[in-house]
C-alpha beads as a LAMMPS data file, in Angstrom:
LAMMPS data file: protein, C-alpha beads

271 atoms
270 bonds

1 atom types
1 bond types

-500.0 500.0 xlo xhi
-500.0 500.0 ylo yhi
-500.0 500.0 zlo zhi

Masses

1 110.0

Atoms # bond

1 1 1 0.010 0.010 0.022
2 1 1 2.809 2.347 0.832
3 1 1 4.640 1.597 -2.417
4 1 1 1.433 2.284 -4.392
5 1 1 0.940 5.554 -2.604
6 1 1 4.531 6.571 -3.318
7 1 1 4.030 5.609 -6.929
8 1 1 1.066 7.981 -7.286
9 1 1 2.888 10.855 -5.537
10 1 1 5.792 10.347 -7.851
11 1 1 3.589 10.182 -10.897
12 1 1 1.855 13.410 -9.886
13 1 1 5.185 15.149 -9.454
14 1 1 6.305 14.093 -12.909
15 1 1 3.010 15.212 -14.515
16 1 1 3.452 18.633 -12.734
17 1 1 6.994 19.032 -14.076
18 1 1 6.241 18.125 -17.680
19 1 1 5.376 20.958 -20.111
20 1 1 1.658 21.303 -20.775
21 1 1 0.656 21.925 -24.307
22 1 1 -3.104 22.327 -23.922
23 1 1 -4.699 25.674 -23.433
24 1 1 -5.471 26.084 -19.709
25 1 1 -5.829 28.525 -16.843
26 1 1 -3.406 28.833 -13.943
27 1 1 -5.178 29.949 -10.787
28 1 1 -2.922 31.904 -8.454
29 1 1 -3.097 32.326 -4.680
30 1 1 -3.388 36.099 -5.026
31 1 1 -6.721 35.768 -6.803
32 1 1 -5.533 36.062 -10.432
33 1 1 -5.931 33.521 -13.098
34 1 1 -3.691 33.419 -16.176
35 1 1 -4.701 31.663 -19.381
36 1 1 -1.852 30.258 -21.276
37 1 1 -0.997 27.992 -24.250
38 1 1 1.509 25.809 -22.398
39 1 1 3.588 25.842 -19.246
40 1 1 7.140 24.652 -18.242
41 1 1 8.465 24.250 -14.671
42 1 1 11.914 25.697 -14.282
43 1 1 13.086 25.119 -10.802
44 1 1 11.012 27.296 -8.351
45 1 1 9.380 29.088 -11.259
46 1 1 6.683 28.012 -13.696
47 1 1 6.910 29.712 -17.066
48 1 1 3.458 30.339 -18.574
49 1 1 3.582 30.762 -22.412
50 1 1 0.709 33.174 -23.318
51 1 1 1.433 33.076 -26.955
52 1 1 1.302 30.014 -29.177
53 1 1 4.714 30.919 -30.874
54 1 1 6.518 30.848 -27.550
55 1 1 7.801 34.429 -27.776
56 1 1 5.603 35.801 -24.961
57 1 1 5.538 34.365 -21.437
58 1 1 5.154 35.150 -17.790
59 1 1 7.341 33.632 -15.054
60 1 1 5.331 32.896 -11.904
61 1 1 6.694 31.411 -8.605
62 1 1 5.484 27.805 -8.627
63 1 1 4.467 28.128 -4.935
64 1 1 2.044 30.915 -5.909
65 1 1 0.042 28.683 -8.219
66 1 1 -2.886 27.099 -6.529
67 1 1 -4.094 24.867 -9.308
68 1 1 -4.708 24.583 -13.135
69 1 1 -7.981 24.399 -14.894
70 1 1 -9.114 23.773 -18.441
71 1 1 -9.491 27.104 -20.218
72 1 1 -13.024 28.060 -21.191
73 1 1 -13.420 28.589 -24.938
74 1 1 -14.376 32.240 -24.564
75 1 1 -11.467 33.241 -22.291
76 1 1 -9.065 35.661 -24.045
77 1 1 -5.383 34.602 -24.313
78 1 1 -3.030 36.247 -21.885
79 1 1 -5.899 37.433 -19.590
80 1 1 -4.903 38.034 -16.040
81 1 1 -8.272 37.876 -14.327
82 1 1 -9.734 38.138 -10.840
83 1 1 -12.151 35.266 -10.174
84 1 1 -15.845 36.250 -10.303
85 1 1 -16.795 37.944 -7.021
86 1 1 -20.184 38.882 -5.500
87 1 1 -21.562 42.370 -5.870
88 1 1 -20.506 44.944 -3.415
89 1 1 -22.964 46.004 -0.618
90 1 1 -25.202 48.803 -1.708
91 1 1 -24.623 48.181 -5.418
92 1 1 -26.310 45.881 -7.897
93 1 1 -23.285 45.243 -10.108
94 1 1 -20.663 42.617 -9.708
95 1 1 -16.987 43.447 -9.954
96 1 1 -15.824 42.572 -13.458
97 1 1 -12.656 40.629 -14.325
98 1 1 -9.524 42.606 -14.868
99 1 1 -7.517 41.873 -17.996
100 1 1 -4.123 43.012 -16.869
101 1 1 -2.601 42.375 -20.270
102 1 1 -4.974 44.893 -21.735
103 1 1 -4.293 47.312 -18.928
104 1 1 -0.546 47.147 -19.453
105 1 1 -0.910 47.555 -23.252
106 1 1 -3.154 50.562 -22.864
107 1 1 -0.852 52.303 -20.345
108 1 1 2.299 51.435 -22.440
109 1 1 0.674 52.841 -25.598
110 1 1 -0.459 56.049 -23.791
111 1 1 3.063 56.771 -22.492
112 1 1 4.951 55.284 -25.458
113 1 1 6.810 52.512 -23.671
114 1 1 7.274 48.811 -24.432
115 1 1 4.682 46.647 -22.699
116 1 1 7.436 43.999 -22.018
117 1 1 9.335 46.680 -20.002
118 1 1 6.284 47.503 -17.930
119 1 1 5.533 43.884 -17.330
120 1 1 9.168 43.296 -16.194
121 1 1 8.806 46.143 -13.716
122 1 1 5.536 44.780 -12.342
123 1 1 7.081 41.311 -11.980
124 1 1 10.009 42.739 -9.988
125 1 1 7.852 45.070 -7.906
126 1 1 4.899 42.851 -6.924
127 1 1 5.009 39.594 -8.711
128 1 1 1.648 40.532 -10.280
129 1 1 0.043 40.862 -6.844
130 1 1 -2.588 43.566 -6.942
131 1 1 -2.749 43.702 -3.096
132 1 1 0.980 43.756 -2.491
133 1 1 2.257 46.081 0.249
134 1 1 5.968 46.570 0.876
135 1 1 7.472 47.089 4.413
136 1 1 7.948 50.789 3.478
137 1 1 4.290 51.162 2.476
138 1 1 4.503 50.946 -1.367
139 1 1 1.221 49.561 -2.739
140 1 1 -0.214 47.619 -5.608
141 1 1 1.128 46.157 -8.815
142 1 1 3.903 48.807 -9.524
143 1 1 4.385 49.540 -5.786
144 1 1 3.487 53.204 -5.537
145 1 1 4.233 55.063 -2.422
146 1 1 1.219 57.006 -1.106
147 1 1 2.872 60.356 -1.766
148 1 1 3.868 59.375 -5.309
149 1 1 0.440 57.881 -6.035
150 1 1 -1.180 61.246 -4.888
151 1 1 1.155 63.207 -7.152
152 1 1 0.372 60.955 -10.078
153 1 1 -3.350 61.324 -9.501
154 1 1 -3.953 57.682 -8.361
155 1 1 -6.621 57.771 -5.631
156 1 1 -6.560 54.004 -5.059
157 1 1 -3.241 52.223 -5.555
158 1 1 -4.926 48.856 -5.308
159 1 1 -6.978 49.607 -8.541
160 1 1 -4.939 47.692 -11.145
161 1 1 -5.744 50.044 -14.005
162 1 1 -4.999 53.265 -11.991
163 1 1 -1.886 51.764 -10.482
164 1 1 -0.411 50.579 -13.782
165 1 1 -1.230 53.786 -15.559
166 1 1 0.357 55.789 -12.710
167 1 1 3.408 53.578 -12.518
168 1 1 3.949 53.664 -16.298
169 1 1 3.606 57.416 -16.365
170 1 1 6.133 57.731 -13.519
171 1 1 8.593 55.405 -15.314
172 1 1 8.208 57.533 -18.511
173 1 1 8.932 60.727 -16.582
174 1 1 12.080 59.129 -15.076
175 1 1 13.287 58.048 -18.495
176 1 1 12.824 61.594 -19.790
177 1 1 14.524 62.990 -16.672
178 1 1 17.620 60.879 -17.311
179 1 1 17.750 61.283 -21.079
180 1 1 16.365 57.778 -21.610
181 1 1 19.025 56.086 -19.601
182 1 1 17.097 52.964 -18.553
183 1 1 19.533 51.950 -15.814
184 1 1 19.293 55.295 -14.049
185 1 1 15.521 55.452 -14.507
186 1 1 15.048 51.964 -12.962
187 1 1 17.410 52.824 -10.144
188 1 1 15.338 56.030 -9.471
189 1 1 12.133 54.040 -9.532
190 1 1 13.490 51.781 -6.778
191 1 1 15.680 54.148 -4.619
192 1 1 14.419 57.542 -5.600
193 1 1 15.696 60.270 -7.910
194 1 1 17.597 62.048 -5.123
195 1 1 19.857 59.107 -4.416
196 1 1 20.517 58.543 -8.143
197 1 1 21.555 62.166 -8.503
198 1 1 23.558 62.047 -5.321
199 1 1 25.648 59.121 -6.469
200 1 1 25.600 60.045 -10.140
201 1 1 24.044 56.755 -11.142
202 1 1 22.945 53.513 -9.495
203 1 1 23.304 53.923 -5.760
204 1 1 25.658 51.527 -3.961
205 1 1 22.815 49.513 -2.507
206 1 1 22.699 45.803 -3.043
207 1 1 18.889 45.618 -3.340
208 1 1 18.782 48.464 -5.916
209 1 1 21.550 46.950 -8.017
210 1 1 19.816 43.521 -7.863
211 1 1 16.483 45.168 -8.717
212 1 1 17.855 46.881 -11.825
213 1 1 19.734 43.813 -12.977
214 1 1 16.608 41.610 -12.474
215 1 1 14.403 43.918 -14.645
216 1 1 16.979 44.349 -17.422
217 1 1 17.670 40.593 -17.525
218 1 1 13.960 39.764 -17.694
219 1 1 13.344 42.353 -20.392
220 1 1 16.264 41.245 -22.485
221 1 1 15.193 37.550 -22.258
222 1 1 11.774 38.538 -23.701
223 1 1 13.191 40.553 -26.567
224 1 1 15.802 37.841 -27.460
225 1 1 13.057 35.173 -27.347
226 1 1 10.971 37.218 -29.781
227 1 1 13.913 37.724 -32.084
228 1 1 14.618 34.042 -31.967
229 1 1 11.196 33.176 -33.005
230 1 1 11.103 35.773 -35.763
231 1 1 14.466 34.429 -37.159
232 1 1 13.255 30.856 -37.579
233 1 1 14.016 28.904 -39.713
234 1 1 16.809 31.204 -40.975
235 1 1 20.359 30.640 -39.672
236 1 1 20.783 32.567 -36.507
237 1 1 23.578 31.102 -34.344
238 1 1 26.104 33.900 -35.220
239 1 1 23.471 36.565 -34.806
240 1 1 22.216 35.278 -31.502
241 1 1 25.735 34.783 -30.113
242 1 1 26.619 38.357 -30.957
243 1 1 23.368 39.668 -29.402
244 1 1 23.946 37.850 -26.099
245 1 1 27.660 38.960 -26.033
246 1 1 26.711 42.590 -26.725
247 1 1 23.925 42.536 -24.047
248 1 1 26.439 41.710 -21.224
249 1 1 27.674 44.782 -19.545
250 1 1 28.153 45.833 -15.944
251 1 1 25.978 48.259 -14.032
252 1 1 29.022 50.338 -13.323
253 1 1 29.197 51.343 -16.978
254 1 1 25.613 51.410 -18.222
255 1 1 24.801 52.261 -21.798
256 1 1 22.073 54.882 -22.206
257 1 1 19.174 53.970 -24.443
258 1 1 17.584 56.283 -27.037
259 1 1 14.049 57.415 -27.158
260 1 1 13.517 55.094 -30.106
261 1 1 14.786 52.104 -28.135
262 1 1 12.524 52.811 -25.204
263 1 1 9.560 53.011 -27.506
264 1 1 10.236 50.062 -29.656
265 1 1 11.719 47.820 -26.991
266 1 1 15.092 46.829 -28.432
267 1 1 17.269 44.770 -26.089
268 1 1 19.069 46.786 -23.373
269 1 1 22.403 46.178 -21.534
270 1 1 22.189 43.194 -19.288
271 1 1 23.985 42.515 -16.054

Bonds

1 1 1 2
2 1 2 3
3 1 3 4
4 1 4 5
5 1 5 6
6 1 6 7
7 1 7 8
8 1 8 9
9 1 9 10
10 1 10 11
11 1 11 12
12 1 12 13
13 1 13 14
14 1 14 15
15 1 15 16
16 1 16 17
17 1 17 18
18 1 18 19
19 1 19 20
20 1 20 21
21 1 21 22
22 1 22 23
23 1 23 24
24 1 24 25
25 1 25 26
26 1 26 27
27 1 27 28
28 1 28 29
29 1 29 30
30 1 30 31
31 1 31 32
32 1 32 33
33 1 33 34
34 1 34 35
35 1 35 36
36 1 36 37
37 1 37 38
38 1 38 39
39 1 39 40
40 1 40 41
41 1 41 42
42 1 42 43
43 1 43 44
44 1 44 45
45 1 45 46
46 1 46 47
47 1 47 48
48 1 48 49
49 1 49 50
50 1 50 51
51 1 51 52
52 1 52 53
53 1 53 54
54 1 54 55
55 1 55 56
56 1 56 57
57 1 57 58
58 1 58 59
59 1 59 60
60 1 60 61
61 1 61 62
62 1 62 63
63 1 63 64
64 1 64 65
65 1 65 66
66 1 66 67
67 1 67 68
68 1 68 69
69 1 69 70
70 1 70 71
71 1 71 72
72 1 72 73
73 1 73 74
74 1 74 75
75 1 75 76
76 1 76 77
77 1 77 78
78 1 78 79
79 1 79 80
80 1 80 81
81 1 81 82
82 1 82 83
83 1 83 84
84 1 84 85
85 1 85 86
86 1 86 87
87 1 87 88
88 1 88 89
89 1 89 90
90 1 90 91
91 1 91 92
92 1 92 93
93 1 93 94
94 1 94 95
95 1 95 96
96 1 96 97
97 1 97 98
98 1 98 99
99 1 99 100
100 1 100 101
101 1 101 102
102 1 102 103
103 1 103 104
104 1 104 105
105 1 105 106
106 1 106 107
107 1 107 108
108 1 108 109
109 1 109 110
110 1 110 111
111 1 111 112
112 1 112 113
113 1 113 114
114 1 114 115
115 1 115 116
116 1 116 117
117 1 117 118
118 1 118 119
119 1 119 120
120 1 120 121
121 1 121 122
122 1 122 123
123 1 123 124
124 1 124 125
125 1 125 126
126 1 126 127
127 1 127 128
128 1 128 129
129 1 129 130
130 1 130 131
131 1 131 132
132 1 132 133
133 1 133 134
134 1 134 135
135 1 135 136
136 1 136 137
137 1 137 138
138 1 138 139
139 1 139 140
140 1 140 141
141 1 141 142
142 1 142 143
143 1 143 144
144 1 144 145
145 1 145 146
146 1 146 147
147 1 147 148
148 1 148 149
149 1 149 150
150 1 150 151
151 1 151 152
152 1 152 153
153 1 153 154
154 1 154 155
155 1 155 156
156 1 156 157
157 1 157 158
158 1 158 159
159 1 159 160
160 1 160 161
161 1 161 162
162 1 162 163
163 1 163 164
164 1 164 165
165 1 165 166
166 1 166 167
167 1 167 168
168 1 168 169
169 1 169 170
170 1 170 171
171 1 171 172
172 1 172 173
173 1 173 174
174 1 174 175
175 1 175 176
176 1 176 177
177 1 177 178
178 1 178 179
179 1 179 180
180 1 180 181
181 1 181 182
182 1 182 183
183 1 183 184
184 1 184 185
185 1 185 186
186 1 186 187
187 1 187 188
188 1 188 189
189 1 189 190
190 1 190 191
191 1 191 192
192 1 192 193
193 1 193 194
194 1 194 195
195 1 195 196
196 1 196 197
197 1 197 198
198 1 198 199
199 1 199 200
200 1 200 201
201 1 201 202
202 1 202 203
203 1 203 204
204 1 204 205
205 1 205 206
206 1 206 207
207 1 207 208
208 1 208 209
209 1 209 210
210 1 210 211
211 1 211 212
212 1 212 213
213 1 213 214
214 1 214 215
215 1 215 216
216 1 216 217
217 1 217 218
218 1 218 219
219 1 219 220
220 1 220 221
221 1 221 222
222 1 222 223
223 1 223 224
224 1 224 225
225 1 225 226
226 1 226 227
227 1 227 228
228 1 228 229
229 1 229 230
230 1 230 231
231 1 231 232
232 1 232 233
233 1 233 234
234 1 234 235
235 1 235 236
236 1 236 237
237 1 237 238
238 1 238 239
239 1 239 240
240 1 240 241
241 1 241 242
242 1 242 243
243 1 243 244
244 1 244 245
245 1 245 246
246 1 246 247
247 1 247 248
248 1 248 249
249 1 249 250
250 1 250 251
251 1 251 252
252 1 252 253
253 1 253 254
254 1 254 255
255 1 255 256
256 1 256 257
257 1 257 258
258 1 258 259
259 1 259 260
260 1 260 261
261 1 261 262
262 1 262 263
263 1 263 264
264 1 264 265
265 1 265 266
266 1 266 267
267 1 267 268
268 1 268 269
269 1 269 270
270 1 270 271
């Protein structure tokens, strides 16, 4: 009996680890569900491929995934949704699902930034947790401090649409402030503009350096994956090797990006 039980546990573990190729929904502990075309477990992270060509994906901590469900036929691809909830007291309308993918695309288009960059910032800031609150009091998806949220005209930092729009606007303002130097802009988003200007670049804080490197690395991986898909089946070994080599630079000597790069989302210097 014990051997049979161990067999089933092992079988379940193997099924969990194998890539899934059927369209399904990952239900997260934070209340979101993410529809995806396939998934792949990579250590402590599960990669959810939201595009059929494999160029678009979201990395989610495996521990944050509650379970998987078969995707309804009418669920839009790449939809980050709240599960249906009851109507609020005093109102006759139920709270509608939030398509975070649409929210990010809308804010990115409004402020002329690459959606992949905004998604990489959200991933680093909150892990796509709408209700995230940092020890210092930053709130929501893009972790807006109350004072910053007020200046950006965000009355409720836990409103996904308002939070993402405010955070994207703030990131755009920082990019313009630092002549579209992405490294400085990200450092200022994390540690504040005063510290970036005081040190003339990324402050000598381990958490800030790790934060900047994490976003740049995630953003570059997305762009390189897209280029790889677009290049198939043409020969690409030399081009890919040169791209990876050129993307490796240190944070001590960051390369500024142009306004065109920030808008179009070309790969940026990596750690």
